[in-house]
Every structure is written in structure tokens, then in C-alpha cells.
C-alpha positions in Angstrom: 1.3 7.0 -10.4 0.6 5.6 -13.8 4.2 4.5 -14.4 4.1 2.7 -11.1 1.1 0.6 -12.1 2.5 -0.2 -15.6 5.6 -1.7 -13.8 3.3 -3.6 -11.5 1.4 -5.0 -14.5 4.6 -6.3 -16.1 5.7 -8.0 -13.0 2.2 -9.6 -12.6 2.6 -11.3 -15.9 5.3 -13.5 -14.4 5.4 -13.0 -10.6 1.8 -13.4 -9.6 1.5 -16.8 -11.2 4.7 -18.0 -9.4 3.8 -16.6 -6.1 2.6 -18.9 -3.4 1.5 -17.3 -0.1 2.4 -19.7 2.7 1.0 -19.9 6.2 3.2 -19.8 9.3 2.4 -22.1 12.2 1.6 -19.2 14.6 -1.0 -17.5 12.3 -4.6 -17.6 13.3 -6.8 -19.5 10.9 -9.1 -16.5 10.4 -6.3 -14.4 9.0 -3.1 -14.4 7.1 -0.2 -12.0 7.6 1.2 -10.1 4.6 4.2 -9.1 6.7 5.5 -8.2 10.1 8.8 -7.0 8.7 10.9 -9.1 11.1 13.1 -10.7 8.4 15.2 -7.7 7.6 16.4 -6.6 4.1 17.7 -8.7 1.2 20.9 -8.0 -0.7 19.1 -5.3 -2.7 18.1 -3.4 0.4 14.4 -4.4 0.1 12.3 -6.2 2.8 12.6 -9.9 2.2 9.7 -11.3 0.1 9.0 -7.9 -1.5 10.0 -6.3 -4.9 10.8 -2.7 -5.5 8.5 -0.6 -7.7 10.5 2.1 -9.5 14.0 3.1 -8.8 14.3 5.4 -5.8 16.4 8.6 -5.9 19.8 9.0 -4.3 18.4 10.6 -1.1 15.4 8.3 -0.7 15.6 5.3 1.6 14.0 2.0 2.5 14.9 0.7 6.0 13.5 -1.6 8.6 13.3 -0.9 12.3 11.9 -1.9 15.6 9.9 0.0 18.2 9.1 -1.8 21.4 7.8 -5.2 20.5 7.0 -4.7 16.8 8.9 -4.2 13.6 8.2 -1.9 10.7 9.4 -0.7 7.3 10.4 2.9 6.8 10.0 4.7 3.5 11.7 8.1 2.9 11.0 9.9 -0.4 12.9 13.0 -1.6 11.5 14.4 -4.9 10.7 11.0 -6.4 8.2 8.1 -6.2 8.7 4.5 -5.4 7.3 1.6 -3.5 7.5 -2.1 -2.6 5.2 -4.8 -3.7 4.5 -8.3 -2.4 2.8 -10.9 -4.7 -0.2 -12.7 -3.2 -3.0 -14.8 -4.7 -6.3 -15.3 -2.8 -10.0 -14.6 -3.0 -10.8 -11.3 -1.3 -14.3 -12.7 -0.4 -12.7 -15.1 2.0 -10.5 -12.5 3.7 -12.2 -9.2 3.0 -10.7 -7.2 5.8 -7.3 -5.5 5.5 -5.7 -4.3 8.7 -2.4 -2.4 9.1 -0.5 -0.1 11.3 1.2 3.1 9.9 2.9 6.2 11.2 3.6 9.3 9.0 6.4 11.6 10.2 6.6 14.0 7.2 4.0 14.9 4.6 4.7 16.3 1.1 4.3 20.0 1.3 1.3 21.0 -0.9 0.3 17.4 -1.7 -3.3 16.9 -2.7 -4.5 13.7 -4.4 -7.4 15.5 -6.1 -5.1 17.4 -8.5 -2.6 15.8 -10.9 0.0 18.5 -10.4 0.0 17.9 -6.6 -0.7 14.2 -6.5 1.9 13.3 -3.8 1.2 11.3 -0.6 3.3 9.9 2.2 1.1 7.0 3.0 -0.3 4.8 0.3 -1.3 1.1 0.5 -2.9 -0.6 -2.5 -4.5 -4.0 -2.9 -3.9 -5.0 -6.5 -6.4 -7.0 -8.7 -4.9 -8.0 -12.0 -7.0 -8.8 -15.0 -5.5 -9.9 -18.3 -3.6 -8.2 -19.8 -2.3 -7.2 -16.4 0.1 -4.6 -17.7 -2.8 -2.3 -18.7 -5.7 -3.8 -16.8 -4.8 -4.1 -13.1 -7.3 -2.6 -10.7 -6.0 -1.0 -7.5 -8.0 -0.3 -4.3 -6.0 2.2 -2.3 -5.9 3.8 1.1 -4.2 7.2 1.5 -2.7 9.5 4.1 -2.9 12.8 2.3 -1.6 16.3 3.1 -4.8 18.3 2.2 -7.7 16.1 1.0 -10.1 15.5 3.9 -10.5 12.1 5.5 -13.3 10.3 3.8 -12.5 11.7 0.3 -12.8 9.0 -2.3 -12.2 9.0 -6.0 -10.2 7.9 -9.0 -6.5 8.6 -9.6 -5.8 11.6 -11.8 -3.1 9.5 -13.6 -4.8 6.0 -13.9 -8.5 5.4 -14.3 -8.3 1.9 -12.8 -6.9 3.1 -9.5 -9.5 4.0 -6.9 -8.8 5.4 -3.4 -10.2 6.4 0.0 -8.4 9.0 2.1 -8.2 7.7 5.7 -5.9 10.3 7.3 -5.4 13.9 6.4 -2.9 16.6 7.5 -0.3 16.7 10.2 -2.4 16.4 13.4 -1.5 12.7 13.9 2.1 12.8 12.7 4.4 10.7 14.8 1.5 8.5 16.0 1.0 4.8 15.2 -2.5 4.3 13.9 -4.3 1.0 13.2 -6.6 0.9 10.2 -9.1 -1.7 9.1 -11.0 -1.7 5.8 -13.4 -4.1 4.1 -11.6 -4.2 0.8 -14.3 -6.4 -0.8 -17.0 -3.8 -0.1 -14.8 -0.9 -1.0 -13.9 -2.5 -4.4 -17.5 -3.2 -5.3 -18.6 0.3 -4.4 -15.7 2.0 -6.3 -15.6 -0.3 -9.4 -19.2 -1.3 -9.6 -18.2 -4.9 -10.2 -17.2 -8.1 -8.4 -13.4 -8.2 -7.7 -11.1 -10.7 -9.4 -8.4 -12.6 -7.4 -6.1 -10.5 -5.4 -2.6 -10.3 -7.0 -0.6 -8.4 -4.4 -0.2 -5.5 -2.0 1.8 -2.4 -2.8 3.2 0.2 -0.4 4.0 3.5 -2.1 5.2 7.0 -1.4 5.8 9.9 -3.8 6.9 13.5 -3.7 8.0 14.3 -7.3 5.1 16.6 -8.2 5.5 18.9 -5.3 9.3 18.7 -5.3 9.3 17.9 -1.6 9.9 15.0 0.8 7.9 12.6 2.9 8.3 9.8 5.4 6.0 6.9 6.4 6.4 3.7 8.5 4.3 0.6 8.0 4.0 -2.1 10.7 2.1 -5.4 10.6 -0.2 -5.9 7.6 -2.8 -8.7 7.4 -6.1 -9.8 5.9 -8.8 -11.5 7.9 -12.3 -13.0 7.7 -13.7 -10.6 10.2 -12.7 -7.2 11.7 -10.0 -7.8 14.3 -11.6 -7.7 17.8 -8.4 -6.3 19.4 -8.6 -3.1 17.3 -12.3 -2.2 17.9 
């Protein structure tokens, strides 16, 4: 994962200062949407408004789809690691709650975030907090769907000391099911880093399977930040 964050840092040096998150007319004033994945893919095969993190392998894929009334992005990893990142800029104190919907359909065989040699996960969503110099100093607060590490496990990445994580889902029991998650990123950051967070610089969706030489699949639906936990998901 370290190479992934170095790439993110380089892009922050230019992209985060140019990014300007806009509000759509149908958004509620107590939240803003990162994406609903309704705009399709750009000419590079990436969801519009996002950038790719690391080159994916020949068998890996990024696609968008629709299930009933909602859209999603689908990530398939085959013996590699890649992701998509969207630049944002806002104060996490104003919108501390991150909510998203995800569905894993395949987990990396033998994956376990607690060991460097097995550090592969299907589901990874990170809130990025760049500090100068961003290339080597970006903090990441991550939420994980792991193969083996129990839900509730938290810690520091084995590859990058400024990446903290909490495992929210573990194992295959809920494969194929859409699950809503909500986390207070502000409180998680303070607990994990023992400091106040800087300005948010982006959101990264990631998947990797290169350590276990395996494959994995994950879908992400709507992602948004809000001032309070969403009532509809309580």
C-alpha cells in the first residue's frame, strides 16, 4: 500500500489545490455527496470526476453498473493493487460522518491486514488528510473489509505508518449483500493519530490482491459526508 500513498501524495501537490467540490441542487444542506456513480466512465475507463491510483493489471477491471434504483462502481483485482481517488477539500469537523454502501463478492484468499505478506483486502475506503509535503506526509483513515482480521480490529498499516484503519467487515458471511456503513471520521482520526485532523484532501477506494496472488471483487454505491449520522440508516 505504500506505493499507492506515494502516488496519492504526488497528485495532491497539484490536484488538491485545484479541486473544488460543488454542491448539486438536490443535495441536502447537512451533507454533500462524494459520488452516486450515475455519470458513467470517462475516456480512460474511470468514473467521471475520479483519478486512477496505480495501473491495474490486464485481468483487472473498473466498471459501473446499476441495481434497482441505485448505481455503483465495481472493482475487480487479479494479482495486483489499484484504486480510484477523488479530490475534495473541506473541514472534517463540519461533516464528520462518512456513509457509504458496499458489497463484496470475492475476498482475497488468505488475506490478513495484520501481516505485511498477506496485506490484501477487497474493500478499502480511505479519507485522505494531506500535510506538506503531501508526497510523504499524507495521513489516511481507512475502513476495511478483510478476509481474516476480525471486525473491530484497528491498527497501523504494515507498509505505511501514516495509514490507520478499522476493520468493519470480516470474512465471507455477508458476501453478495449490500451493507450501509457510517463512521465518525473526525473521532476515528483523533483516536488513531492522537491529533486534530487537517483539511480533508480526498477519498480513495482501493483493492489489492498482489501479496496473496489471488483475486477479489467489491462494489461501492453512494458515498457521502454529513453533519449528523443519517437517520434513514439507523
